[in-house]
VOBA-1610 file (N, C-alpha, C; in pm, whole numbers, padded with zeros to 5 digits, always signed):
BEGIN
Met+11543+10049+07042Met+11554+10103+07189Met+11557+09980+07280Asn+11641+09979+07372Asn+11651+09870+07471Asn+11518+09857+07558Val+11462+09732+07562Val+11337+09725+07634Val+11350+09760+07779Ala+11472+09758+07839Ala+11481+09792+07986Ala+11472+09935+07997Thr+11499+10015+07905Thr+11494+10159+07908Thr+11376+10220+07842Arg+11287+10129+07796Arg+11170+10176+07727Arg+11079+10271+07820Lys+11044+10374+07774Lys+10962+10469+07854Lys+10813+10443+07825Arg+10742+10451+07941Arg+10595+10439+07925Arg+10539+10563+07889Lys+10431+10560+07807Lys+10353+10682+07773Lys+10289+10739+07897Pro+10284+10869+07919Pro+10210+10927+08034Pro+10066+10898+08021Ala+09993+10873+08125Ala+09851+10841+08122Ala+09780+10970+08070Glu+09691+10959+07990Glu+09601+11073+07944Glu+09530+11122+08056Glu+09499+11253+08055Glu+09425+11317+08161Glu+09294+11250+08171Gly+09255+11216+08296Gly+09124+11155+08323Gly+09133+11007+08297Ala+09243+10948+08255Ala+09251+10806+08231Ala+09269+10732+08371Val+09231+10613+08379Val+09238+10529+08506Val+09393+10478+08500Leu+09451+10481+08611Leu+09590+10426+08631Leu+09583+10279+08604Asp+09674+10238+08512Asp+09688+10093+08494Asp+09783+10041+08611Arg+09717+09977+08703Arg+09786+09922+08822Arg+09861+09797+08795Glu+09797+09711+08708Glu+09855+09575+08692Glu+09968+09572+08586Leu+09970+09660+08498Leu+10081+09666+08395Leu+10114+09532+08323Glu+10007+09465+08290Glu+10026+09333+08235Glu+10092+09327+08105Asp+10116+09444+08036Asp+10186+09446+07907Asp+10341+09451+07930Leu+10389+09462+08055Leu+10526+09463+08081Leu+10574+09331+08132Pro+10697+09296+08103Pro+10759+09178+08164Pro+10767+09200+08317Gln+10778+09093+08401Gln+10770+09101+08545Gln+10868+09193+08593Glu+10998+09189+08550Glu+11104+09275+08602Glu+11081+09425+08584Leu+11025+09456+08460Leu+10998+09599+08430Leu+10874+09646+08508Arg+10778+09554+08522Arg+10666+09585+08608Arg+10698+09624+08746Trp+10788+09546+08810Trp+10834+09572+08943Trp+10907+09704+08948Arg+11000+09728+08848Arg+11062+09861+08847Arg+10968+09967+08837Glu+10866+09967+08753Glu+10762+10066+08744Glu+10689+10090+08870Trp+10649+09982+08943Trp+10579+09998+09065Trp+10680+10077+09162Met+10806+10027+09168Met+10901+10093+09256Met+10901+10239+09228Gly+10916+10280+09097Gly+10920+10418+09057Gly+10792+10497+09097Arg+10680+10434+09081Arg+10551+10502+09125Arg+10556+10529+09274Ile+10588+10431+09361Ile+10590+10451+09506Ile+10695+10564+09539Glu+10808+10557+09479Glu+10917+10660+09513Glu+10867+10791+09461Ala+10811+10808+09353Ala+10759+10937+09298Ala+10653+10992+09395Val+10555+10909+09432Val+10453+10951+09530Val+10511+11004+09661Leu+10604+10923+09712Leu+10670+10957+09838Leu+10751+11088+09824Phe+10820+11097+09714Phe+10904+11219+09692Phe+10816+11345+09680Ala+10706+11334+09618Ala+10613+11444+09595Ala+10542+11488+09718Ser+10527+11410+09812Ser+10456+11432+09945Ser+10531+11495+10050Ala+10487+11594+10113Ala+10559+11663+10228Ala+10512+11598+10361Ser+10426+11500+10355Ser+10381+11429+10473Ser+10385+11281+10453Pro+10375+11198+10554Pro+10376+11058+10535Pro+10267+11006+10449Val+10292+10906+10364Val+10192+10848+10277Val+10163+10704+10337Ser+10030+10684+10356Ser+09991+10554+10416Ser+10010+10437+10331Arg+10019+10320+10385Arg+10028+10196+10305Arg+09915+10187+10208Glu+09799+10214+10253Glu+09680+10207+10165Glu+09688+10298+10036Asn+09739+10415+10056Asn+09759+10499+09945Asn+09860+10451+09843Leu+09979+10387+09913Leu+10081+10341+09823Leu+10028+10218+09747Ala+09943+10138+09811Ala+09884+10017+09741Ala+09803+10050+09629Arg+09748+10179+09613Arg+09668+10211+09501Arg+09750+10239+09368Met+09890+10240+09389Met+09981+10257+09276Met+10027+10153+09210Val+10002+10026+09271Val+10058+09897+09226Val+09949+09792+09206Gly+09990+09691+09139Gly+09895+09578+09110Gly+09864+09505+09246Gln+09748+09418+09229Gln+09695+09352+09349Gln+09793+09246+09405Gly+09878+09194+09326Gly+09969+09087+09363Gly+10097+09143+09419Ala+10117+09275+09415Ala+10244+09341+09460Ala+10240+09370+09601Ser+10357+09334+09665Ser+10372+09374+09810Ser+10430+09502+09835Val+10353+09602+09879Val+10413+09728+09914Val+10536+09726+10001Glu+10534+09633+10095Glu+10642+09624+10189Glu+10777+09575+10114Met+10757+09487+10026Met+10878+09431+09944Met+10928+09546+09847Leu+10837+09615+09788Leu+10872+09726+09705Leu+10947+09837+09785Ile+10909+09864+09902Ile+10974+09951+09986Ile+11107+09911+10030Glu+11127+09773+10055Glu+11252+09723+10091Glu+11353+09732+09979Asp+11299+09714+09863Asp+11389+09729+09732Asp+11436+09878+09719Ile+11340+09966+09738Ile+11372+10118+09731Ile+11483+10144+09843Gln+11455+10099+09958Gln+11554+10128+10067Gln+11689+10067+10040Gly+11689+09950+09972Gly+11822+09899+09937Gly+11900+09980+09833Glu+11824+10046+09742Glu+11881+10124+09644Glu+11935+10256+09702Leu+11880+10293+09827Leu+11924+10422+09879Leu+12044+10409+09976Thr+12091+10285+09988Thr+12206+10266+10074Thr+12318+10357+10037Gly+12380+10432+10120Gly+12486+10524+10090Gly+12443+10663+10047Arg+12302+10677+10034Arg+12256+10813+09999Arg+12231+10895+10134Pro+12230+11031+10126Pro+12210+11110+10244Pro+12069+11114+10296Tyr+11977+11047+10219Tyr+11839+11040+10282Tyr+11797+10889+10278Glu+11691+10874+10343Glu+11623+10730+10356Glu+11479+10736+10350Leu+11425+10620+10322Leu+11288+10601+10320Leu+11246+10539+10457Ala+11181+10618+10545Ala+11156+10579+10680Ala+11003+10563+10706Gln+10976+10458+10784Gln+10839+10437+10838Gln+10821+10532+10956Val+10720+10612+10948Val+10683+10704+11056Val+10529+10690+11087Thr+10490+10756+11180Thr+10343+10759+11211Thr+10267+10802+11087Gly+10168+10725+11055Gly+10089+10769+10937Gly+10135+10707+10820Gly+10255+10631+10807Gly+10297+10579+10680Gly+10450+10585+10659Trp+10487+10620+10529Trp+10622+10624+10488Trp+10658+10761+10435Met+10786+10801+10452Met+10827+10931+10386Met+10977+10933+10377Phe+11029+11015+10285Phe+11175+11040+10274Phe+11216+11140+10384Arg+11327+11105+10442Arg+11396+11195+10546Arg+11548+11190+10523Thr+11610+11304+10552Thr+11750+11303+10554Thr+11802+11220+10672Lys+11917+11166+10655Lys+11980+11081+10766Lys+12026+11179+10871Thr+12022+11142+10991Thr+12056+11226+11111Thr+12200+11275+11105Gln+12292+11189+11037Gln+12434+11227+11040Gln+12458+11349+10950Phe+12361+11392+10875Phe+12372+11514+10792Phe+12296+11637+10851Ala+12254+11625+10978Ala+12181+11732+11044Ala+12259+11862+11049Asp+12388+11853+11090Asp+12464+11974+11096Asp+12493+12040+10962Ala+12514+11962+10850Ala+12518+12023+10721Ala+12393+12097+10681Ile+12272+12037+10710Ile+12150+12096+10682Ile+12136+12227+10761Lys+12168+12219+10892Lys+12159+12351+10968Lys+12246+12454+10927Ala+12359+12418+10866Ala+12464+12510+10819Ala+12421+12573+10687Ala+12323+12513+10615Ala+12286+12577+10484Ala+12197+12694+10508Ala+12267+12810+10477Ala+12203+12936+10498Ala+12075+12960+10429Asp+12062+12895+10307Asp+11943+12918+10225Asp+11818+12835+10267Leu+11826+12761+10381Leu+11706+12678+10428Leu+11635+12766+10524Gly+11677+12874+10569Gly+11620+12970+10663Gly+11488+12927+10728Asp+11378+12962+10656Asp+11249+12939+10718Asp+11202+12802+10723Gln+11277+12705+10659Gln+11223+12567+10663Gln+11268+12503+10788Ser+11373+12552+10862Ser+11418+12483+10975Ser+11323+12492+11090Leu+11331+12395+11187Leu+11254+12395+11304Leu+11327+12457+11417Ala+11366+12584+11398Ala+11435+12657+11512Ala+11334+12704+11611Phe+11362+12687+11738Phe+11269+12724+11844Phe+11330+12818+11946Thr+11257+12917+11995Thr+11309+12985+12113Thr+11282+12891+12237Glu+11341+12929+12346Glu+11333+12842+12477Glu+11188+12833+12507Met+11119+12950+12501Met+10973+12949+12540Met+10880+12865+12448Glu+10919+12881+12315Glu+10832+12796+12216Glu+10852+12652+12249Met+10974+12609+12267Met+10996+12473+12306Met+10936+12426+12435Gly+10938+12513+12530Gly+10867+12484+12662Gly+10711+12473+12634Val+10650+12557+12558Val+10509+12555+12541Val+10477+12427+12454Leu+10563+12396+12354Leu+10536+12272+12288Leu+10540+12155+12370Cys+10643+12148+12448Cys+10652+12030+12546Cys+10534+12025+12632Ala+10492+12139+12692Ala+10370+12137+12780Ala+10249+12089+12713Ile+10230+12128+12578Ile+10108+12084+12506Ile+10124+11924+12482Ala+10246+11890+12448Ala+10271+11750+12406Ala+10233+11658+12531Tyr+10281+11700+12652Tyr+10259+11614+12772Tyr+10120+11638+12845His+10059+11747+12818His+09928+11776+12891His+09810+11791+12799Gln+09818+11755+12664Gln+09711+11771+12581Gln+09588+11690+12606Pro+09474+11734+12581Pro+09445+11872+12530Pro+09451+11977+12645Ile+09508+12092+12616Ile+09528+12189+12718Ile+09492+12330+12656Asp+09429+12411+12746Asp+09388+12547+12692Asp+09493+12650+12745Arg+09474+12776+12711Arg+09567+12876+12744Arg+09570+12895+12894Ala+09456+12877+12967Ala+09461+12889+13107Ala+09543+12773+13178Gly+09539+12661+13108Gly+09620+12548+13164Gly+09772+12575+13144Leu+09798+12637+13029Leu+09941+12675+13006Leu+09982+12784+13102Lys+09895+12881+13130Lys+09939+12985+13232Lys+09960+12915+13359Asp+09885+12819+13404Asp+09905+12746+13531Asp+10051+12683+13535Ile+10090+12634+13419Ile+10222+12567+13415Ile+10343+12675+13412Phe+10323+12779+13337Phe+10434+12883+13319Phe+10423+13000+13416Gly+10302+13006+13487Gly+10296+13128+13578Gly+10277+13260+13505Lys+10241+13251+13375Lys+10211+13381+13305Lys+10136+13337+13180Asp+10073+13438+13114Asp+10004+13412+12994Asp+10100+13375+12886Val+10058+13273+12801Val+10134+13235+12682Val+10077+13317+12567Ser+10160+13386+12494Ser+10103+13474+12396Ser+10040+13406+12277Arg+09936+13474+12223Arg+09866+13418+12109Arg+09966+13410+11988Asp+10066+13498+11978Asp+10159+13498+11870Asp+10245+13378+11874Leu+10288+13337+11994Leu+10366+13227+12012Leu+10292+13096+11963Leu+10176+13086+12006Leu+10087+12974+11972Leu+10057+12971+11826Ala+10050+13094+11760Ala+10022+13101+11621Ala+10143+13057+11549Arg+10273+13089+11595Arg+10388+13040+11525Arg+10398+12886+11529Leu+10362+12823+11650Leu+10359+12678+11643Leu+10254+12620+11555Arg+10143+12691+11550Arg+10035+12638+11457Arg+10081+12652+11318Tyr+10153+12769+11277Tyr+10197+12793+11149Tyr+10298+12680+11104Lys+10375+12630+11199Lys+10470+12521+11172Lys+10398+12384+11174Asp+10267+12393+11186Asp+10191+12270+11183Asp+10227+12166+11297Leu+10265+12224+11411Leu+10319+12132+11521Leu+10199+12125+11623Ile+10101+12219+11624Ile+09994+12211+11708Ile+09863+12242+11631Ala+09751+12194+11684Ala+09625+12220+11624Ala+09521+12238+11731Ser+09405+12284+11690Ser+09291+12297+11803Ser+09241+12157+11838Gly+09219+12141+11967Gly+09170+12016+12013Gly+09027+12037+12064Pro+08974+11947+12144Pro+08834+11961+12178Pro+08822+12085+12280Arg+08692+12135+12279Arg+08669+12245+12373Arg+08697+12210+12523Ser+08740+12297+12595Ser+08775+12278+12744Ser+08642+12273+12823Pro+08640+12204+12930Pro+08520+12202+13014Pro+08504+12330+13102Arg+08610+12420+13089Arg+08606+12542+13169Arg+08495+12637+13129Pro+08458+12732+13211Pro+08360+12827+13162Pro+08400+12896+13032Gly+08304+12907+12951Gly+08338+12966+12815Gly+08383+12869+12714Ala+08406+12745+12756Ala+08454+12636+12664Ala+08557+12680+12571Pro+08671+12727+12633Pro+08785+12779+12543Pro+08840+12662+12461His+08903+12695+12350His+08975+12603+12264His+09091+12536+12334Thr+09115+12413+12310Thr+09242+12359+12370Thr+09340+12330+12244Phe+09456+12293+12282Phe+09567+12263+12189Phe+09610+12125+12196Val+09641+12065+12087Val+09695+11933+12088Val+09817+11932+11980Thr+09901+11827+11982Thr+10010+11819+11892Thr+09955+11751+11765Thr+10028+11762+11652Thr+09985+11703+11524Thr+10074+11594+11480Glu+10036+11541+11370Glu+10112+11430+11306Glu+10254+11496+11261Thr+10257+11617+11225Thr+10382+11680+11190Thr+10473+11686+11311Phe+10422+11714+11433Phe+10496+11713+11551Phe+10566+11576+11577Leu+10488+11471+11549Leu+10548+11336+11570Leu+10657+11311+11476Val+10631+11343+11351Val+10730+11322+11249Val+10854+11401+11262Ser+10840+11535+11308Ser+10954+11620+11332Ser+11043+11576+11440Phe+10992+11518+11540Phe+11066+11471+11655Phe+11087+11319+11661Asp+11066+11254+11540Asp+11090+11115+11524Asp+11030+11022+11624Leu+10899+11048+11650Leu+10817+10965+11733Leu+10706+10887+11656Gln+10689+10760+11695Gln+10573+10689+11628Gln+10446+10736+11680Ser+10443+10761+11810Ser+10316+10808+11886Ser+10357+10884+12004Leu+10259+10947+12075Leu+10289+11017+12188Leu+10339+10927+12308Arg+10318+10794+12296Arg+10370+10707+12394Arg+10520+10697+12391Asp+10583+10754+12280Asp+10731+10751+12264Asp+10791+10873+12326Leu+10712+10971+12376Leu+10774+11086+12444Leu+10855+11037+12567Pro+10969+11096+12595Pro+11041+11054+12711Pro+10965+11083+12839Glu+10992+10993+12939Glu+10917+11022+13068Glu+10965+11143+13131Leu+10865+11216+13196Leu+10903+11338+13264Leu+10965+11304+13395Glu+11079+11372+13431Glu+11139+11361+13553Glu+11088+11481+13641Leu+11007+11432+13734Leu+10943+11538+13828Leu+11033+11554+13942Ser+11054+11688+13978Ser+11143+11720+14084Ser+11057+11719+14209Asp+11126+11703+14334Asp+11058+11681+14457Asp+11037+11823+14525Ser+11073+11932+14457Ser+11068+12065+14524Ser+10928+12118+14519
//
């Protein structure tokens, strides 16, 4: 068997992960570390922090250099390894957005919004933490609990601190999933609001 294609035995259940891989030549060790990082990122639906990725590799290994090598191998692929808030994750390239939207079998996975859902999401993003009364002030009508539940189900909003209003109602804030979904590193990356003079 060619040493370059030699498969490593899977770790026994409960065994400690061999991070250093000293039994492998340097080149194979590097490939194994790249594979570990890629596998962890592939298996995760949310960004993986640098600290968590560093637990997969030896102490002398540079997570950043391993990621650069993985990114180099993805050139020409329809997805990329992107740095986002909270760490790293795989994402499809924007040039394939229309193809993804056209795929009928992705139905529930898409982030399709009604105009009101998008309006409420924007209001929460710009005015967080905000409670339902604050949203009513913005929209001139009550925002339904069902609409808020849909945004919560998509993991775009979460409960924030209690409002100082009487009864201390819950407030809403955006989540890390919101930032990732809209390609923002932080809330500071939100476009500036254009306020009308009316």
